C-alpha positions in Angstrom: 59.0 -16.7 89.9 58.7 -14.5 93.0 62.2 -15.6 94.1 63.7 -14.6 90.7 61.9 -11.2 90.8 63.1 -10.5 94.3 66.6 -11.5 93.4 66.4 -9.2 90.3 65.2 -6.3 92.5 68.0 -6.8 94.9 70.6 -6.9 92.1 69.2 -3.8 90.5 69.1 -2.0 93.9 72.7 -2.9 94.4 73.7 -1.7 91.0 71.7 1.5 91.5 73.2 2.1 94.9 76.7 1.4 93.6 76.2 3.7 90.6 74.8 6.4 92.9 77.8 6.0 95.2 80.3 6.2 92.3 78.5 9.3 91.0 78.6 11.0 94.3 82.2 10.1 94.8 83.2 11.5 91.4 81.3 14.8 92.1 82.8 15.1 95.6 86.3 14.2 94.3 86.0 16.8 91.5 85.0 19.5 93.9 87.8 18.7 96.4 90.6 18.3 93.8 90.0 21.1 91.3 91.3 24.6 92.2 90.2 27.9 90.7 91.0 31.5 90.8 88.1 33.8 90.1 85.9 36.6 91.3 82.2 36.2 91.0 79.0 38.0 92.2 75.9 36.0 93.0 73.0 38.5 92.5 70.0 38.5 94.7 67.2 36.3 93.2 69.6 35.0 90.5 68.5 31.7 88.8 70.5 28.7 89.9 71.5 27.9 86.3 73.2 31.3 86.1 75.1 30.8 89.4 76.2 27.4 88.2 77.5 28.8 84.9 79.5 31.5 86.6 81.5 28.9 88.5 81.5 25.8 86.3 80.7 27.0 82.8 84.3 26.8 81.6 85.2 23.5 83.4 85.0 19.9 82.2 82.7 18.6 84.9 81.5 15.1 85.8 78.1 14.1 84.4 75.1 15.7 86.2 77.3 17.8 88.6 74.6 20.5 88.4 72.0 18.0 89.7 74.3 16.8 92.4 74.9 20.3 93.7 71.2 21.0 93.5 69.6 17.9 95.0 72.4 16.3 97.1 74.4 19.3 98.2 71.5 21.8 98.4 73.6 24.4 96.7 70.7 25.9 94.7 68.6 26.5 97.8 71.2 27.6 100.3 73.5 29.8 98.2 73.8 33.4 99.5 74.1 36.4 97.2 77.2 38.6 97.4 80.8 38.9 96.2 83.1 35.9 96.3 86.7 35.4 95.5 88.7 32.2 95.0 92.5 32.4 94.9 93.7 29.0 94.0 91.0 27.6 96.2 89.2 24.3 95.7 85.8 24.3 94.2 84.4 22.8 97.3 85.8 25.7 99.4 84.2 28.2 97.0 80.7 26.6 97.0 80.9 26.2 100.8 81.7 29.9 101.1 78.7 30.8 98.9 76.4 28.5 100.9 77.6 30.1 104.2 77.7 33.6 102.8 81.4 34.0 103.6 82.2 36.8 101.1 85.4 38.3 100.0 86.0 41.2 102.3 88.3 44.2 101.9 90.0 45.7 105.0 89.0 49.4 105.2 90.5 51.7 107.8 88.6 55.0 108.4 91.1 57.1 110.5 90.0 59.4 113.3 89.2 62.8 111.8 87.9 61.5 108.5 84.9 63.4 107.3 82.2 62.1 105.0 84.1 63.2 101.9 87.2 61.4 103.0 85.2 58.3 103.8 83.4 58.4 100.4 86.7 58.7 98.6 88.2 55.8 100.5 85.2 53.5 99.8 85.2 54.5 96.2 88.9 53.8 95.7 88.5 50.3 97.0 85.5 49.6 94.7 83.2 49.1 97.7 80.7 51.8 96.9 80.5 54.7 94.5 81.5 58.2 95.9 78.4 60.0 94.8 76.1 57.2 95.8 77.5 57.2 99.3 77.2 61.0 99.7 73.8 61.1 98.2 72.5 58.6 100.7 74.1 60.0 103.9 72.8 63.4 103.1 69.3 62.2 102.3 66.8 63.0 105.0 64.6 59.9 104.4 67.6 57.6 104.4 69.0 59.2 107.5 65.7 58.8 109.3 65.5 55.2 108.3 69.0 54.5 109.6 68.9 56.5 112.8 65.3 57.4 113.5 66.5 61.0 113.8 66.2 64.2 111.7 69.7 65.2 110.9 71.2 67.3 108.0 73.7 64.5 107.3 75.4 61.6 108.9 78.6 63.6 109.4 79.9 62.8 112.9 78.0 59.5 113.2 80.1 57.2 111.0 82.6 55.9 113.5 86.3 55.8 112.6 87.5 52.3 112.8 88.7 49.3 110.7 86.0 47.5 108.9 85.9 44.4 106.6 83.6 45.1 103.7 82.7 43.2 100.5 83.2 44.9 97.1 80.1 46.5 95.8 78.5 46.6 99.2 74.9 47.6 99.9 74.9 51.2 101.2 72.4 50.2 103.9 74.8 47.6 105.3 77.8 50.0 105.3 76.0 52.8 107.0 74.3 50.6 109.5 77.6 49.0 110.5 79.4 52.4 110.9 76.4 54.1 112.7 75.9 51.2 115.1 79.6 51.3 115.8 79.3 54.9 116.7 76.4 54.1 119.1 78.6 51.4 120.7 81.5 53.7 121.2 79.6 56.8 122.3 80.4 57.2 126.0 77.7 56.5 128.5 76.0 59.6 129.8 77.4 61.7 127.0 74.1 63.5 126.4 73.6 64.4 130.1 77.2 65.5 130.6 77.3 67.9 127.6 73.9 69.2 128.6 75.5 70.3 131.8 77.8 72.6 129.7 74.8 74.0 127.8 75.0 71.9 124.7 72.4 69.6 123.1 73.6 66.0 122.3 74.0 67.0 118.6 76.1 70.1 119.6 78.2 67.8 121.8 79.0 65.8 118.7 79.8 69.0 116.8 82.2 70.1 119.4 83.7 66.6 119.7 84.4 66.7 115.9 86.2 70.0 116.2 88.3 68.8 119.1 89.1 65.7 117.1 90.4 67.7 114.2 92.5 70.0 116.4 94.5 67.2 118.0 95.3 63.5 117.9 97.0 63.5 121.3 94.9 61.7 123.9 95.8 63.9 126.9 95.0 67.1 124.9 91.3 66.3 124.1 90.0 67.5 127.5 92.3 70.6 127.5 91.3 71.7 124.0 87.6 71.1 124.8 88.1 73.4 127.8 89.4 76.1 125.5 86.3 76.0 123.3 84.0 75.9 126.3 85.8 78.9 127.8 85.5 80.8 124.5 81.8 79.9 124.2 81.0 81.0 127.7 82.7 84.4 127.1 80.9 84.9 123.8 84.1 84.6 121.9 84.3 83.1 118.4 85.9 79.6 118.2 88.3 80.7 115.5 89.0 77.1 114.5 90.9 76.5 111.3 89.4 73.0 110.7 85.9 74.3 110.7 86.7 76.9 108.2 88.5 74.3 106.0 85.4 72.0 106.2 83.3 74.8 104.7 85.5 75.0 101.6 86.6 71.4 101.5 85.7 70.6 97.9 88.1 73.4 96.7 90.6 73.5 99.5 94.2 72.9 98.2 95.9 72.6 101.6 96.8 76.2 102.1 94.5 78.1 104.4 94.8 81.8 103.4 93.7 85.1 104.9 90.9 85.4 102.3 89.4 82.1 103.6 89.4 83.4 107.2 87.7 86.7 106.1 85.0 85.0 104.0 81.6 85.4 105.8 79.8 83.4 103.2 81.3 80.2 104.6 78.9 79.2 107.4 81.6 77.0 108.9 84.0 80.0 109.2 84.2 80.3 113.0 86.4 83.4 112.5 83.3 85.2 111.1 80.4 83.4 112.8 79.6 83.0 116.4 79.0 79.7 118.3 79.3 76.3 116.9 79.2 75.5 113.1 75.9 74.0 111.8 77.1 70.3 111.7 80.0 68.1 112.8 83.1 68.4 110.6 84.3 64.8 111.0 83.5 61.6 112.9 85.0 61.9 116.4 86.7 59.1 118.3 85.5 57.9 121.7 88.4 59.7 123.4 87.5 63.0 121.7 83.9 62.6 122.9 85.2 61.8 126.4 87.2 65.0 126.3 84.1 67.0 125.5 82.0 65.4 128.2 84.8 65.7 130.8 86.8 68.8 129.9 89.8 69.9 131.9 89.3 72.8 134.3 91.4 75.6 132.8 91.4 79.3 132.1 92.9 78.8 128.7 91.5 80.7 125.7 94.1 80.0 123.1 96.4 77.3 121.8 99.0 77.0 119.1 100.6 73.9 117.5 104.2 73.2 118.5 107.0 71.5 116.6 106.4 68.1 118.3 102.8 67.8 117.1 101.3 68.9 120.4 100.0 72.3 121.5 100.9 75.1 123.8 98.1 76.8 125.7 97.6 80.4 126.8 95.3 82.4 129.0 95.8 85.8 127.3 96.1 87.0 123.7 99.5 88.6 124.3 100.9 85.3 125.6 99.3 83.5 122.7 100.8 86.0 120.1 104.3 85.5 121.5 103.9 81.7 121.2 102.7 82.0 117.7 105.8 84.0 116.8 107.9 81.4 118.5 106.4 78.2 117.1 105.0 79.2 113.7 106.9 82.2 112.4 
């Protein structure tokens, strides 16, 4: 009797093991050999059943695939929230990406000289984050303090220009943290001490770097243009920078800087009417622009004008500058 019972148990165990093996094989084979194209978002705290339906709800799946993914593949426990895209990818690749948190990322290039409004527009156009949401956060004092530990009027100047890979509908904290930490990584060593030597606070150093950045994109000109502004500041002259004036009217600016703009004293960024530096940076400066400000050229230049080749011609006197303006711009 005991022999028959033992034999029966062995047979049943074999059948069970065989059936289990067949079931696992069918589930694995289904995941490996079925391809899908879809975009899905796994929400934070989303029930497993809902995640499963998003992926498999419209498919003819093997029996108990949901249980296989949950108990054998640990998909329910290990899935990561975020945005995922499958483009003719196997189901196995898709669920693997969700387990590992490998999201669908969009390549986003923030060029040198972009300000917060340009950046907000770029992120909005790529469906990464809403324009207003982005601006509301990076001008919010509590959010700024949380991100930087500093009291700043905005994060203008501190969102480093670079190429980023970001998921659609990103969390604002993740985007800002990534860009701000990239700024810290690229900020030249000893920047604060060097600009202090020229009478600027660290924040004022970033302001001046942003102005230099907007005036030129030619590497060798950064320290020369920085020297012009340092020379003007030391003599009590106004900076008379077009980019600062434009920043103050950015929301309504059509691309044509007019005499009325330069004569408007209500624009606090109008350095034709206001002394010293503007109240905030006007864009996010590159590392080279910051290096130009911390290591300016030794010159007596007080003026510069753009030439036809995209560079600038520098002058020590207003008369010389006026002649060059007539030559290059009139």
